[in-house]
N, C-alpha and C positions, 0 to 999 in steps of 0.2 A: 505494499499500499504507500503510495507516495504522500509524504508528509505535506501539511498545508502550507509550511514554509517554501518547500521545494517547488510547489505549484506556482506560488506568487513569483520567486525568483526566475522561475523556468520561462515565465510567459516572455514573449517578444517585447513588450514594452511595459515597462514599470507603471504602477500605480500614481497617477498625478502627472505622468509625462505629457498628456495632450495639451493640458493648460500652458505649460512651459513652451512646448511646441508651436502653439497658436502665437502666444506672445513674442516669441522670437522671430516667428516668421513675419509678423506684422510690424516687427521694428523697421524694416525697410521699406516696403511697399503695401499698400491695401491689397486687399484679396477678398474674394467672395467665398463663402462655405465650401462651394464645389471646387474652386481653386485651391483650398487648404487640403481638402480630401486628396485631389490629384496628386499635389506637391507631396504630401505623405506617402502615397503609393510609389511615386516615382523615385523619390530619394530613399525608400527602403528596399527598392527592386521588388516591390510587391508583398514583402514580408509583412509590412503593417498596412491594413486598410481600413482605416477609421470609418465608421458608418455615419451616414447623416443623422441618425439616432444619438451618435456621440457628439458630432461637432456642433450641430445647432443648438441643443441645449447648452453646450459648454459657451457658445457666443453669446447666448442669452444671459447667462450668468455674468460674463465678462461685461456685458452692456449694463447690467443691473449694478455692477460693482463700479461703474464708471471708468473701467480699464480700456475700454474700446467705444468707437462711435460708429455709426453706420454713414456712410457717404451717401451723396444723392444717386450714385449709379449702382447702389446696392452692395458695395464693397466695405470692409471693415477695415479699421485703422486704429491705432493707439492714440488714445488722450495724452495729455500731459501727465496725468495720473498712471497710467500705462507705462509711459516710457520710463517714469520714475521707477516703477515696480519692475520692469525689465532691467533696468541697471542694477537694481538691489539683488535681483536674481543672478545676473551675471557675476557680482562680487560674492554672493555666496558660493556659486558654482566655482570660482577660482579657490575658495578657502577649502571647499570639500575636496576638490581635485587634488591640492597638496596633501592634504591628509589621506587621500586613498593612495596616492603615490607612495608613500612611506609604508603602508601597510603591504601593498604589493611587493615592495623590496623584500619583505620578510618570508617570501616562499609562500607554500600552499596554505600553511596555517594562516599567514597574514591574508592571502586571498579569501579564504573562508571568512575570517573576521570581517574583512573589508566588505564582502558580499551583505554579510548580516547587518553591519553597520550602514551600509548603503541603503538597505531595504528600510532600516528605522529612519535615516535621514530623509528619503522620499516621502515615507509617511509622515513625518514631521513638517517637512516643507511643504507638503500638499496642505496639511491642516493650517500652517501659518499663512502660507499663500492666500488660501481661500478667506483667511481672516485679516489679511494685511491691511485691506481698505478700511477695516475697523479699529486697526491698532492705533494707539496714540502715539505721538512722537516720542513719548517717553518709553513706551513699550518697545517700539521699534528700536531705540537707541539701547535698551538693555540687551535685546536679541542680537544685535550688531556687537556689543562689547562682548558678549560671551562667546561668539563664533570668533572674534578677534584674539580673545585670550587663550581659546583652545589651539588657534593656528599657531600663536606664539610657544605654547608647550612643545608642539610637534616640532616645530623649528629648532626649538633648544635641543631636543632628543636628537634630531638629526644632525645637528653640528657636534655634540658630544661623540655620537656615533662615528661621523668622519673622523673626528680626531683621534679616536681610539684606532680606527682602521689605518692612519697614517703612521701612529706610532708602532704598529705591529710589522708594518713594511719597512 
């Protein structure tokens, strides 16, 4: 019997990914819902085929949150608030990427831990991003401060590890 964790991790697209995918895609140019679906299929070589039942309700939620707006020609584009959110997501992504790089360097055990951590981060990120529009500046600042402090801890460990490796050689 396949565990619930394995089923979640084994899917081609992690939970919450669609939201970030749409925000990222709309950063550059406006798109229709159909354009978004077609782009996803093309970019994933047909592995991910988001349904209209996924994309259009997601676009509705993003509209309600004030992250996107509909243009006169039926396309969707980011609002100022959406651009700010996309920028924050990019910053968090950079922090997570650095943390995962360290874990992946630790071999198979590190990879397993990294996948588990990634699953938790995606779930947490999904919850936070869906509530991001409702977060106060103070709450956003605390979250940012937490992520930055965690990144500093990992960077310190990385520097110490490099120092030990240099001494061994």
